N, C-alpha and C positions, 0 to 999 in steps of 0.2 A: 691721401688727399693732398693736392698742391696747396701752396701758400695762397695762390689766387682764389682757389675754391673755398678755402677756410675764410679768407677775407670777405668773399661774396656772401657766404652764409652768415657771418657775423654782422655784416652791414644790413642784410635782409632781416635778421632777427631784431636788431636795434630799431629798424624802421617800423616793424610791426609792433614792437613794444611801445614806441612813441605814439603810434596811431591808436592803440588800444589802452592807453594809460588811464583814460576816463571810464573804462568799463568797470561795472560794479564788482565783478569777481576779482579783477586786478587790485582794486582798492581794498577789498576785503582781505586778500592775501597779503598785500603790503601792510595793512593795519595789523594783521595777526603776527607777522614777523617783527614789525615795529614794537608791538607790545612785548613779545618774547624778549627781544634784545634790550629794550628800555627797562623792563622789570628786572631781568637778570643783571644788567649793568648797575642799575640804581641800588638793588639789594646788595650786589657785590661790593660796590663802593661804600655804601652805608654800613654794611656789616663789618667790612675789613677795617675801615677807619675808626668806627666806634668801638669795635672789639679791641683794636690796638690801643686806643686811648684808654679804654677801661682797664686793659691789661697793665698799661703803664701806671695808672693811678693805683690799681690793686697791688702793683709791685711795691708801693710805699709800705705795705704791711711787712715787707722784708727789708726795706731800705736799699734794695738792689734788685737786679733781674735774676741773679743766680747766686747761691751761697754754698760754699764748701765748708761744711761743719764737721768738727772733730775734737777729740780731747788731746790732740797734739798739733803743733803747727804744721801747715802744709809744707810739702817738700819744695826745695828750690826749683826743681824741674817743673812742678805743677804751677808755681808762680810765674816762671819765665814763659811757659807755654801760653798762659792766659794773656800776659802782657804782649807777647809776640803776635797774638791775634788781634791786637788793637783794643782790648777790653780795658775799661777803667777799673781800678782796684782800690779797695779800702780794707783795712784790717780792724777787727774787733776782738778783744779778749775779755771774757766774762768769768767772774768767780765770786765767791762769797767770802766776806771778811768782816771784821769788827771795825766800826767807825767809833773813834774815841774822842772825848773831850776831857777836861780836867775832872769832871764829876760823873760823867755817864758813859755807858757803852751801848752800842746798838749793832746787832748783826744785820748786815746790809748786802744787797746784790750790787756789785761794782762792775761797771763796764768801762774798759779802757779803749779809747778810739783814737785813730790817727786824724790828720788834718783833712783827709779826703772824705771822711764820713760825714753825713750819709750820702750814698750815691743816688737814692731816690727819696723824695720827700724832704722835709726840713725838721730840724729840732725847734722846739718852742720853749721859751723860758720867761720868767718874770723877775723883776727887780726885787720883789719881796713877796711873801706868801699872800695869796688872794688878790694880787695886783694884776692889771691887764697884762696878758702875755704878748711876747714879741717873737716873730719867726726869724730863724737864721742863727748863724754863729755856732760856736762850739767852745768848750773849755780849752784854754791855752795852757801850756806847761806851767805848773805851779798853782793852777786853779782847780776848783771842784764845783760841780753843779749837783744839787740834791733835791729830792722831792720834798714837798712841804711837810709830809708826815714825819720825815726824819728830823726836820727842824723842830717839830712839836715834841718828838720823843726825846731829843737831846737838849731842848731849850736853847736852840741855836738861833743866831741872827745872821743875816747876810753881812759878810765882812769878817766873821769869826774864823779862827783857825781850828782845824781838826786834824787828827792823826790818822793816817792810812798806813798801817805797818810802821816802818821806820821814818816815813816821810810826813812832814807837816805841810798841809795844803790850805789855801784860803778859799772859803765858801764865797763865790761871787754871784751866782744866779740860782733861782729856784727852778728846777726842772719840771716842766708841765707836760711835755709831749715828746715821745720817741717814735719816729715813724715805723721802726721795726720791733717795737716791743711785742714779744710773742703773745699770742692769744692763750696764755697760760693762767687759768683762774686760780691756780694753787701756788703761784710764786709767793714765797713766804716772807720776802724782805723788801724794805724800801729800796728805791733805785738811786744809784750814785753814778755820776759820769766824771771821768778824769781823762787826761790826755795820755796817749800811749807812751810818749817819751818819759813820763813819770813812773811807769810801771816798774822798771828795774830797781829804782831807788827805794821802792816800798819794801822790797825784800819778801813779798808775800808768796810769789810763785816759786815753789821749791819742788824738787823731785817728789812725785806722788801726790801733788796738789790736785784737787778737783777743779779743773779749768776747762772752759769751752773756748776753742779758737774758731773764729768765723771769718772766712775770706769772702768779701763781698765783691761781686763783679757786675758790670753794666756795659752794654754794647748792643750792636745790631743782632737781630735774630739769627743771621747766618753765622756770625762769629760765635755766638753763644751755643748754637747747635754743634759747631765744630769742637768747641771746648768741652762740651758735655760728652761728645763722642770720644774725645781723648781721655777724659777723666774717668769715666765709668769703669773701664777695665783696670785702672791703676788705683782705685780706691782701696784704702786699708780697711780692716775690720771695724775701726772706730770712726771712719769717715762716712759721710753721706751728703748727698746733694739736696738742696732745697730750692724750690721755686714756687710761684703762686699756684702752679699746677700740681705739685707733688709734695704737699705738706706745709707750704707756707701758711695757708689759712684755709681750712676745709670749707668754711662757710662761703667765702668768696670763690673758691675753686668750684664748688657745686653751683653757685649762681651763674658763673661764667660758662660752665659746661652746659647748663640748661639753656642759656641764651644762645649759645652756638648751635645747639640742637634745634632750637626754634628757628633761627635764621636759616639753617640748612633745610629744614622742613619747608619753610616758606618759599625758599628758592625752588625746591623741587615741585611744589604745588603750582607755583606761577608758571614753571616750564611745562608742566603737564597740561595746564589750562591752555596755554598758548599752542602747545602741540596739537591739541584737539582742534583748535581753530585753524591751524595750518593744514591739517589733514582734510578738514571739511572744505576749506577754501581751495586747496589744490585739486580736490576732486571736482569741484565746480569749475575751476579754471580749465581742466582737461575736457569736461563734458561740453562746455561752451565752444570748444575749438575743434570738435570732431568734424563738423561740416567743412571748416576752412582747411583742415589738414587733409580731408578726403579730396577736396578740390585740387590742392597742391599735388597730391599723389596722382591725380588724373593728368596733370600737366607735366608729369615726369619726375617729380621729386622722389628720391629713394627713401626707404623706411629709415635708414640711418641718418640721412640729412634732415628728415622731418624731426627726428628725435633731437638732433643737434640744434635745430632752429628753435624749438620750444625750450630746450635746455638753456640756450643763450638768453631767452626772454626771462625765464625764471631766475637764472643767475644774476642778470642785471637787476631784476626786482629785488632779489635777496641782498645784493651788495648795497643798493640804495637804502633799503629798509634797515639794514644792519647799521650803516653809517648814521642814518637819522636816529635810530634807536639808541645807539651808543651816546650820541650828543644829548639826546633827550634824557637818558638815564643819568648822565653826568650832571645835567642841569637840575634834575629832580633832587638828587642827593645834596647838591650845593644849596638849593633852596631850602631843603629840610634843615640842614645844619645852620643856615643863616637865620631861619625862623626860630630855631631852638637854641641859638648860641647863648642867650641869657639863662636858659634853664639848665643846659648841660654844664656850663662853667668849668669846662676842662679844655686842655690844649689838644686839639685834634691833630692827628698825624697827617702828613702830606699825602695827597692822592697820587698814585702812579697810574700807568696806562694799562696795567694788567687786567683789572676788572672790565675795562672797555673792550679789550681784545678778547677776553673770555666770553663776554656778552655777545660780541659779533660772531665768534665761533659757534656759540650756542644757537644763534639764529640760523646760520648757514647749515650747520649739521642737522638741525631740526627740519629745515626746508628740504634738504636732500633726503633725509630718512622718511619723511611723511609724504613728500611730493613725488618720489621716485616711482611708486606703483602706478598712479594715474598718468604720469608723464610717459612711462613705458607703453601704456595703452595707446597713446597718441601715435607712437611710432608704428603701431600695428594696425591702424585703422585702414580698412580696405577701400579702394577707390569707388567700389559699388555703393558705398554709403551715401554718395551724392544723389543717387536715384532712389535708393531704398533706405529710409531712416532706420528700419528695423535690423539692418545689417551692421552689427557692432563689432569692434575688435575683440579678440579672444581675451577674456579677463585674466589679469595677472594671477599667478599661483598664490594661493592663500599663504603658503610658506614664505613666498617672496614678500608679500605685504607685511606679514607679522615679523619676519626677519628684519626687514628694513626699519620698521618702527622700533623694534627691540634694540637693534644696533645703534640707532640714533640716540635712544635714551641711555644706553650703556656708555656711549662716548660722552654725552653731556654730563652724566653723573661722575665719570672719571675726571672730566675737566674741573668740576666743582668740588671734588674730593668729599662727597657727601658721606655721612655716616651709613655704614652698611645695614645696620639694624633699622634705622629710620626708613631707608629706601625699601627694604624687604617688607617691613610691616605695612607701609603705606601702599605699595604696589600689590602685595599679597592680599591685604584686606580688601582693597578695591576690586581685585580680580575675583575673590571669593564671593563678595556681594554681587558683582556683575553676573557670575555664573548662577548663583542661587536665584536672584531676583529675575534674571533673564528667563530662566525656565518658568518661574511663577507667572511672569508677565505673558508669556506665550499661552499658557493654559488659561490665564484670565481673559485675554483677548478672544480666544476661541469660545470661552463661556459666555461672552457678551453677544454672540450672534443671535441666539434665540430670543433673549429679552428685547433686542433692538427691532424685531419685526413689528412691534406694536408701539414703538416710541415715536415722539414727534419727528417731523421731517428734518429739522435742523440737527437733532441728535443722530438720526440715521446717516445724514450726509457727513457730519463731523466724524463720527466713530467709523463710518464706512471707509473713509480714507485710511484710517489706521488698520482696519481689518483686511483691506485689499492688499496691503503690503506689510504683513505683521513683522517680518524681520527688520525692515526699515524702521518701523515704529519702535520696535524694541531697541534698535541701535540708537535712535534719537533719545529715547527715555534714558538709556544708560549714559549717553553723552551728557545730557542735561543734568542727570542725577549726579554724575561725577563732578560736574562744575559746582552744583549746590553743596555736595558733600565736602569738597575741599574748602569752599568758602566758610561753611559752618564749622569745619574742623579747625581752621585757623582762628576764627572768632572764639571758639570754645577754649582752645589752648591759651589764647591771650588772656581771657577772663580768669581761668582757673590757675594758670601758671603765676600770673601777677598776684592773684589773691593768696596763693600758697607762699610765694616769696615774702609778701608783706606780712602775712600772718606769723612768719617766723620771728618777726621783730615787732611785737605789739607796742603800742605807745607807752604802756606802763611796764615794759620789760625791765627785769632787774638790771640796775646800773651800778650796783656796788656788791662786793662780796666780802664777807668777814670770815677769816680762817684763824686757826690756832686758838679757838675758844676752849679754854681748859674745862674739865668736867666740873670742878667746884665753882666755876663762874657761869655755868650753863644757864641756870635758872635766872640769875640776876641779869645776864646779858640779854636773854630773851625778853624779859620784862622791859628793860631799857629800850630795846629795839621796837617793841610793840608801842611804847609811848611815842617814839620818834616817828614811826611810819603810820600809826593810827590803826593798825591791824596786826593780828598775831602772825609771827613769822616762824616757819618750821626750822629746826636745827638738825643737821645731818651728821651722824657720827662718821669719823674718818680714821682709818688705820693705815699706816704705811707698811707695805709688804711686797715681796718679789715672788713671782711665780718661778719655781725652780725645776719642777718635774711634772710630766704628764704620764700617768700610768707607770710611774717608776723610771721613766726615761727623761734625760735632761730636756727641758723645754726649748733651749736654744737650738737643739739639734732638729727639732720638728718644725721650726718656724720657716715660712717661705721667705726667700731672700728679698730684701728691700721692702718688706711688707709691714703692715701695722703690727703684726704679731712679733716680728723680729725686733722692732723698736721697743715693744712693750716688755719683752723678757730681759732687755738690757738695763732696765731701770726699775726703781720702786714704783709701785702703783698705789693710787688712792683707793682703798677698799672700804666697803661699808656693809651694813646689814639693814634689813627692813622687813617688817611683818607683812606689808602689802606692796603690790606692784606700783612703783612710782608713776606719776603722770608722764605722758609722752613716751612711755615704754610699752611695748606690745609683745606678748608671748608668741613665738613662732613655733616652738617645739617644747615638749615636756609640760610640767605643771608647776604651779607656785605652791609654797608650803601650805599644807592643810587642805588642798583642793582634792587630792586623792589619797588613798591609803599609802603611807610611806613604805618603802622597801624594808626588808628585814636586814637592816644595817645600822650600825651605830655611827657611821660617818655622816656628819652634817651636810646639808645641801648647799650648792652655790649656783647662782644664775649668771650666765656669761653673755656678753654682747656677741651677737651672731657673726658680725663681720670679723671680730677678733678671733672668734672660734674657728672660722673658716681659714684664716691665715695661719693658725696654729694646729689645724687638724683636730680640734677638740670636738667630741661628739657627746650626746647624752649618755650618762652612765660612767664617763671617764672619771678617773681619780686624779685630782690636782693637789700638789704639795706647794705650800707657801712658806717663805722664810721671813720672819718678823724680827730678825736680829738676835733676840735672846730666846726665841721659841720657833717651832715649826708646827704647822697645822695642815691636816689633810681634809679635803672636801670632795664630794661627789657632784658632778654636773647634773642638776635636776631640770634645768630649762635653758633655752636660748632665747634672747630678747632682741628686738629691733629697737634701737635707741635713737631718739631725735636729738642729735648733737647741735642743732641749729637754734635751740630755744634759749640759750644763755641761762640755763638752769643747771644746778648741780647734777651731773650725770656720772655714772661709774661703769667701768668695764665689768667689774665683778660685784655682785650683791650676795652676801651670805645669809644663811638662815639665822634668825635671832638666837643668840646664845653660842654661836659657833666661834666667836672671837672673844669670849669672856676671858678676862685676865690679861689681854693685850692692851698696852697703853694706847689710848685714843684721845683725839681732840674732836671738836665739832666745827662745822662750817654753816654759814647761812648766806642767802642771797636776798636782796631787798631793793626796792625802788625808792629813790629819794629825789624829790623835786629839786630843780636848780635853785641856787641861792642859799643852800643850807650847809655851806662849808663849815661854818662855826659849830653847828651841831655835830658834824663829823669829828671835829677837833675835840669837842667835849666827850664824845663817845670814846675816842682813842685814849684820852687822858684818864677816863674812868676805868678803862680796861687796857692798860698799856701792853699786855702780852698778846692782845688780839691784833692781827694785821688786817687793815681795811684796804681793799683794792677797788678803786673806781674804774669803771669801764665805759664811762660816758663817751669818751673819744672813740673807742672801738665801735660803740653803737652808732655814733654819728657817721663814721666812715662806712660801716656796713649799710646803713640806710641810704647813704649817698650812692653807693655802688648799685644797690638794688633799684633805686629810683632811675638810674641810667639804663639798667637792663630793662625795666618796665617800659621806659620811653622808647627804647629800640623796638620792643615787641609791638607797641602801639603803632609806630610809624610803619613798620613792615606790614602790619595788618592792613593799613590803609592802601598800601601799594598792591597787595595781593587781592583785596576786595575790588579795587579799581580794575585790575587785570581781569578778574573773574566776570565782572559785569560787562566789560567790553567784549570779552571772548564769548559770553553767552549771547550777546546780540549778533556777533559775527557768525556763530554757529547757526542761529536762526536764519540769517541771511543766506547761508549756504544751502538751505533747503527750500527757499521760497520760490524758485523758478517754477517748479512743478505746481505748487499751490496757486501761483498767479495764473498759470495756463488753465487750471481747473476752474478757477473763479471766472476767467473770461468765457469758458465754455458754458458755465451755468448762467452767466449774464446773457449770453447770446440766445439761450433757451428760454429766457424770460424771468429768471430768478430776481427777486427784489433785493435791494441792499440790506434791508433788515434781516432777511433770511440768511444772506451770506455772512453778515456780522455774527448772527447767532451760531452759524455753522462753525466759523473760525473760533469763536469763544469756546464752544463745546470741545473742539479738537485740541486747542492749545491748553485748555483747563485740564483735560485728561492727561495730556503729556506732562504738564507741570505738576499735577498732584501725584502722578506715579513717580516722577523724578524726585519730588520732595520726600515721598515715602522711602525710596531707595536711599536717598541722602541721609535721612534720619537713622535708618537701621545701620547703614555703613559707617556713619559718624560714631555711633555707639561702639561698634565693633573695633574700629581702628583706634579710637581714643582709649578704649580699655587696654589694647595691646601697647600703645605708646606710653600710657601712664605707668603700667606695671613693668614694662621691659626697658624703657628708655629714660623717662623723667623721674621714676622712683617716687611717685606721689599716689595717694589713695584714689581709687576710682569709684564713682557711684553713678547710677542712672541719671539722665538729664531729661526730665519730662518736657521741658520747653522745646526740645527738638521735634515734638509732635506737631508743632506749628509749621514745620518745613513744607508739608504737602500744601497747606493753604498759601504759604509764601511762594512756593514754586508755581502754583496755579495762577496767582495774581501776576507774578513777574513774567512768566513765559507768555501768558495771555496778552499782557500789555505790549511786550516786545513783538509778538506775532501780529497783533492788530496794527501796530505802527508800521511794521514791514510790509503789510499787504494793502496799505492805503492806495498804492499805485494801481492795483487791480480794480479798485472800486471807483477811481476817478478817471481812468483812461478808457478810451473806447475799446470794447472787446475785439473789434476787427484789427486794431493796431497791435494789441497784445498777441493775438493769434498769428499775425504776420511776423512779429518779432520772434515768436517761438519757432 
């Protein structure tokens, strides 16, 4: 085709688009694409910016974005590579040593930091114990910061001198907060902070010393990914990488992972809803142009040029709707962040153009995928259609229709990088429900024919419309049902995910841990703790031991690389015993002691955390050998447990049968909740039991609750976007089927039907559509939610009786929208409507 011909076709297409811009079907299609792009763009911006900001704040749990952790310093090459990539660097050296005064000694955990520490977050300290804390700063050479409990243990005051190895340092501040203090509830010693330049003079670090070297890195995600890619092959056996994703803090990692799953699911649902509207609107667009296209064919327009003409119109519409949707989506997320700025109280990352581009691409790809089949039908319309309306173009191949839609969805999901499990579960569950309920609906509609013979006239007219075109009715029910299903699913997930996250940290969650409780102090400490908290507090026995073999083979040889099991066999574990299954522990396999007859063996039983067992290849009946320093013990795996590690309660990888560890030196630990303002009581408790180490975790709880509040807020805002998209798409879907209903209404009015009869007829028809769609949505929501809960979100599932209200909601919603859309047929002259048809 010549350039002149292309230009003529383009000009004609633009003129026709301009003339028909006020047509209802054009507006519906424009609105559908606008919704798809605006929803995708706003969710993309909102999710990306909020996720990045939450990631940055969550990185404060590490004090950096990435940490290279090992028991030896990083190599020069490793350091130079990170610096060459433009990453900020800080070094931390941690070890245990005695802090000494003239009269007392106290074993402490010492952290030597350089001037760049921390890279994320801030240190906080106070001028004296229990005084207001201040953010910022760090110990200078010659200075030492220490926790208040060290001051109480050594009777120190700010300004005193203390000995760290061969070096005398001056205590200048009381350490109140470290951004990267590990979530280690069994850290045995008070914390001390010194400058890294003072470390050589202490003389503490010697060959064979137990030291942890931590190289902290901060920078762009691209540079961090490049550095991680370089490091992973070069890591030594004693080195490992830590980030908020892979071991920095499991609770935050799980919360962020669930939030990302939810945002991805919400994006897919919004796109599916909009895709339904685009498909319905595109079909209406094509059907309304069959006459015009047939007339153009009579005037000599070729099939290919006809296809090009309407492709230009759809392309123009798609570009305008995509641009408007991208601007609207950007405005929506800006407005949300402006409204929520006081609540979020975090520094938001700058917004780039990629979410807008992806949103526009989503709208265009969706338009092409769902509009291609009806558009192809326009190119094949025969000229004879001008004289005979019953002469229609040959319908597109079903494979073409399904292939185009599937290809569109595949490209969209590739763009959004959605989780494969999420996509397959949602699509598979919806397809299964559609198949099963579609078959049941067909039998149900056929079963209604006989009872309707004696029903009132408005019931016969309303249901008769559905019975005359059963496949169309089933398609409408499935489409409306999918819309209600997705809206209900998003609302359900929001309610239960947020409740699950919040229930992990109840208001009275334990905010203090007491460890190193000696056996001869057990009863006295428990009584003191009961008086302090007002209720009895259980004490848990603790024994330190290392797993050395599984069925006679070294445990380290069976551990999966970089797994929880590999880390567990490299260190001593906190082991315990219990007569009953602890709270928040659930048996997955095997039995608890005494539940069944024991096997004919003298080997005591042990219960193992299921995830640890998986990474070590441990199964029921395996024999495990543990080393306790001066003794070794063997135990047989009698059960595997699911452990809730998010409840801030004492939890253990291994729980032995009572009596299995008799003769092994043990201590006890306890967790308890203490209201704010009782610091003096803690000091008295510490002085009464100086060997007991008290660990406050208030700051950890506050930061966890802050992160979960932001995750919950993101869920709620995304829910509003998806619900708004669903309601709009529902109305657009009804509009796409109203032409035929309006013509039928006009015919009935011309034959003398009263408005009251027509209203009752429409109510009966739309109520049946809505109720059947609601029933499908209720059953589908239960199926899909069960799969999502167990396969993706890892939370318990139970039936939701309130979903039985969806048929009523569907009947009311679709009836209201249907009656609103058919008002034109009741107010306009039947002759005008029939002429328009």
